[in-house]
C-alpha positions as CSV (number, residue, x, y, z in Angstrom):
1,M,70.6,152.8,148.1
2,K,67.7,151.0,149.6
3,K,66.3,150.5,146.1
4,L,69.5,149.0,145.0
5,L,69.7,146.7,148.0
6,A,66.0,145.7,147.4
7,L,66.8,145.0,143.7
8,L,69.8,142.9,144.6
9,M,67.7,140.9,147.2
10,I,65.0,140.3,144.6
11,T,67.6,139.2,142.0
12,A,69.1,136.8,144.5
13,A,65.7,135.4,145.4
14,L,64.8,134.9,141.8
15,A,68.2,133.3,141.1
16,A,67.7,130.9,144.1
17,C,64.2,130.0,143.0
18,S,65.2,129.5,139.4
19,K,67.9,127.0,140.3
20,K,66.8,123.6,139.2
21,E,67.6,120.7,141.4
22,E,68.7,117.6,139.7
23,A,66.3,114.8,140.1
24,P,67.7,111.5,141.0
25,K,68.4,109.3,138.0
26,T,65.7,106.8,137.1
27,D,66.4,103.2,136.2
28,T,65.9,104.1,132.5
29,E,68.5,106.9,132.7
30,A,70.9,104.7,134.5
31,A,70.4,102.0,131.9
32,M,70.9,104.5,129.1
33,Q,74.1,105.8,130.7
34,S,75.4,102.2,131.2
35,A,74.6,101.4,127.5
36,A,76.4,104.6,126.4
37,D,79.5,103.7,128.6
38,S,79.5,100.1,127.1
39,A,79.3,101.5,123.6
40,K,82.1,103.9,124.3
41,A,84.2,101.0,125.7
42,A,83.4,98.9,122.7
43,A,84.3,101.7,120.3
44,S,87.6,102.2,122.1
45,G,88.3,98.4,121.9
46,A,87.5,98.4,118.2
47,A,89.8,101.4,117.6
48,A,92.6,99.6,119.4
49,A,92.0,96.5,117.4
50,A,92.0,98.5,114.1
51,S,95.2,100.2,115.2
52,D,96.8,96.8,115.9
53,A,95.7,95.4,112.6
54,A,97.1,98.5,110.8
55,D,100.4,98.0,112.6
56,A,100.5,94.3,111.6
57,A,99.7,95.2,108.0
58,K,102.4,97.8,108.0
59,A,104.9,95.3,109.4
60,A,103.9,92.7,106.8
61,A,104.2,95.2,104.0
62,S,107.7,96.2,105.3
63,D,108.7,92.5,105.3
64,A,107.4,92.0,101.8
65,A,109.3,95.1,100.6
66,A,112.5,93.8,102.2
67,D,111.9,90.4,100.4
68,V,111.3,92.2,97.1
69,S,114.4,94.3,97.6
70,A,116.5,91.2,98.4
71,A,115.2,89.4,95.3
72,A,116.0,92.5,93.2
73,D,119.5,92.6,94.5
74,K,119.9,88.9,93.8
75,A,118.5,89.3,90.2
76,K,120.9,92.2,89.7
77,V,123.9,90.1,90.7
78,E,122.8,87.2,88.5
79,A,122.2,89.6,85.6
80,N,125.7,91.0,86.0
81,N,127.2,87.4,86.1
82,A,125.2,86.4,83.0
83,M,126.4,89.6,81.2
84,S,130.0,88.9,82.2
85,A,129.7,85.2,81.0
86,A,128.2,86.4,77.7
87,K,131.1,88.9,77.2
88,D,133.6,86.1,77.9
89,A,131.8,83.7,75.5
90,A,131.7,86.4,72.8
91,K,135.4,87.2,73.3
92,D,136.3,83.5,73.2
93,A,134.2,83.0,70.0
94,V,135.9,86.0,68.3
95,N,139.4,84.7,69.4
96,T,138.6,81.2,68.1
97,A,137.3,82.5,64.8
98,A,140.4,84.7,64.5
99,D,142.7,81.7,65.3
100,K,140.9,79.5,62.7
101,A,141.2,82.3,60.1
102,K,144.9,82.7,60.9
103,D,145.4,79.0,60.7
104,S,143.7,78.7,57.3
105,V,145.8,81.6,56.0
106,N,149.0,80.0,57.2
107,K,148.2,76.7,55.5
């Protein structure tokens, strides 16, 4: 038991002696820490700016897509109107030709 107690005391003494006390920071270390903190803040700001730019680009793309969609809808309506007008014109031409043929037969 005494040997175990002696061993524990020696282990505790060695552990206490081996603990390293932190030396106070030097001016160089403080400057390096300050530079690292500044770089971290700058990187964070750059990331926020990039995120904002991405959001703005996404909004612009969405607006452009909406404009293209509206233009496509307008073109579709105009194409339908043109097709209807062409059908009516063809129908009128056929009717006119038929009337002329009928008139010439009746003469």
